[in-house]
C-alpha positions as CSV (number, residue, x, y, z in Angstrom):
1,M,65.6,33.4,-120.6
2,P,68.6,35.7,-120.4
3,Y,71.8,34.4,-119.0
4,A,71.9,37.3,-116.6
5,L,69.2,35.7,-114.4
6,I,71.8,33.3,-113.0
7,T,74.2,36.1,-112.0
8,M,72.0,38.6,-110.2
9,K,71.6,39.1,-106.5
10,P,68.7,37.0,-105.0
11,T,66.5,40.1,-104.5
12,A,67.1,41.6,-108.0
13,Y,64.5,39.4,-109.7
14,G,61.2,37.9,-108.9
15,S,61.9,34.3,-107.8
16,Y,64.4,31.5,-107.6
17,K,62.0,29.8,-110.0
18,D,63.4,32.2,-112.6
19,L,66.9,30.8,-112.3
20,I,67.9,28.5,-115.2
21,V,69.8,26.3,-112.8
22,Y,66.8,25.8,-110.6
23,Q,64.6,25.0,-113.6
24,K,67.2,22.4,-114.9
25,A,67.5,20.9,-111.4
26,K,63.8,20.5,-111.1
27,S,63.5,19.0,-114.6
28,L,66.3,16.5,-113.9
29,T,64.7,15.5,-110.6
30,T,61.3,14.8,-112.1
31,D,62.9,12.9,-115.1
32,I,64.9,10.7,-112.8
33,I,62.0,9.9,-110.6
34,S,59.8,9.2,-113.6
35,F,62.5,6.9,-115.2
36,F,63.0,4.8,-112.1
37,S,59.3,4.7,-111.3
38,K,58.7,3.1,-114.7
39,N,61.4,0.5,-114.3
40,R,61.2,-2.6,-112.1
41,I,63.8,-2.2,-109.4
42,P,65.1,-5.3,-107.4
43,R,64.3,-4.9,-103.8
44,T,68.0,-5.1,-103.0
45,L,68.6,-1.9,-104.9
46,D,65.9,0.2,-103.3
47,F,68.4,1.9,-101.0
48,L,70.5,3.0,-104.0
49,I,67.6,4.5,-105.9
50,N,66.3,6.2,-102.7
51,Q,69.8,7.8,-102.1
52,L,69.8,9.1,-105.7
53,F,66.3,10.5,-105.2
54,R,67.3,12.3,-102.0
55,A,70.6,13.6,-103.5
56,I,69.1,14.9,-106.8
57,S,66.1,16.5,-105.2
58,S,68.3,18.3,-102.8
59,V,69.9,20.3,-105.6
60,G,66.8,22.3,-106.4
61,A,65.6,22.4,-102.8
62,N,68.8,24.0,-101.6
63,I,68.8,26.5,-104.4
64,A,65.3,27.5,-103.3
65,E,66.1,27.5,-99.6
66,G,69.3,29.7,-100.1
67,Y,67.2,32.2,-102.1
68,G,64.6,32.3,-99.4
69,R,67.0,33.5,-96.8
70,H,67.6,36.8,-98.7
71,Y,71.2,36.9,-97.6
72,E,74.1,36.5,-100.0
73,G,76.2,34.6,-97.5
74,S,73.5,32.0,-97.0
75,L,72.8,31.9,-100.7
76,K,76.4,31.0,-101.5
77,Q,76.4,28.4,-98.7
78,F,73.3,26.8,-100.1
79,Y,74.6,26.8,-103.6
80,A,77.6,25.0,-102.2
81,I,75.3,22.5,-100.5
82,A,73.4,22.0,-103.8
83,R,76.7,21.5,-105.6
84,G,77.6,18.8,-103.1
85,S,74.3,17.1,-103.6
86,S,75.0,17.2,-107.4
87,F,78.3,15.5,-106.8
88,E,76.6,12.9,-104.6
89,S,74.1,12.3,-107.4
90,D,76.9,11.8,-109.8
91,Y,78.3,9.0,-107.6
92,W,75.0,7.2,-107.4
93,L,74.4,7.5,-111.2
94,E,77.9,6.1,-111.7
95,V,77.1,3.1,-109.4
96,I,73.8,2.5,-111.1
97,N,75.5,2.7,-114.6
98,N,78.1,0.1,-113.5
99,L,75.4,-2.3,-112.5
100,N,74.3,-2.6,-116.2
101,M,70.6,-3.0,-115.1
102,F,69.2,0.2,-116.7
103,D,69.3,1.9,-120.1
104,K,72.9,3.2,-120.4
105,N,71.8,6.1,-122.6
106,S,69.3,7.3,-120.1
107,I,71.7,7.1,-117.2
108,S,74.4,8.9,-119.3
109,N,71.9,11.6,-120.2
110,F,71.1,12.1,-116.5
111,S,74.8,12.2,-115.7
112,D,75.5,14.8,-118.4
113,R,72.7,17.0,-117.2
114,N,73.9,16.7,-113.6
115,V,77.4,17.8,-114.6
116,E,75.9,20.8,-116.2
117,L,74.1,21.7,-113.0
118,S,77.4,21.4,-111.0
119,K,79.1,23.7,-113.5
120,M,76.3,26.3,-113.3
121,L,76.4,26.2,-109.5
122,T,80.1,26.7,-109.4
123,S,79.7,29.7,-111.7
124,L,77.0,31.1,-109.4
125,M,79.2,30.6,-106.3
126,K,82.1,32.5,-107.9
127,K,79.8,35.5,-108.7
128,I,78.8,35.9,-105.0
129,K,81.5,37.8,-103.1
């Protein structure tokens, strides 16, 4: 998919689903949910995993919602909200990693992919006047 898809106005292409950042956000969300669904989680950590699920799923959801408003001002605002959710996800992933209860390579992979999302969202925000 051409890089240009992440720099165009929301109405210049078919769907938010064409955005690389949206596709990556959705993929990361499903991978995180799958990973933690397969691992036994102590009841005392349910809140932490639920917070991560809420934060990471908000990234793609806010990209979609901003696109759906068909107004660049709203789009930039929702990209900013998505970026904030990405930063919140980073916090929860850091806490989970520090607990040493889950595979460090998997958590590191999730963190790296999340940082990439934050950078892409920052770039998108800068391109909207």
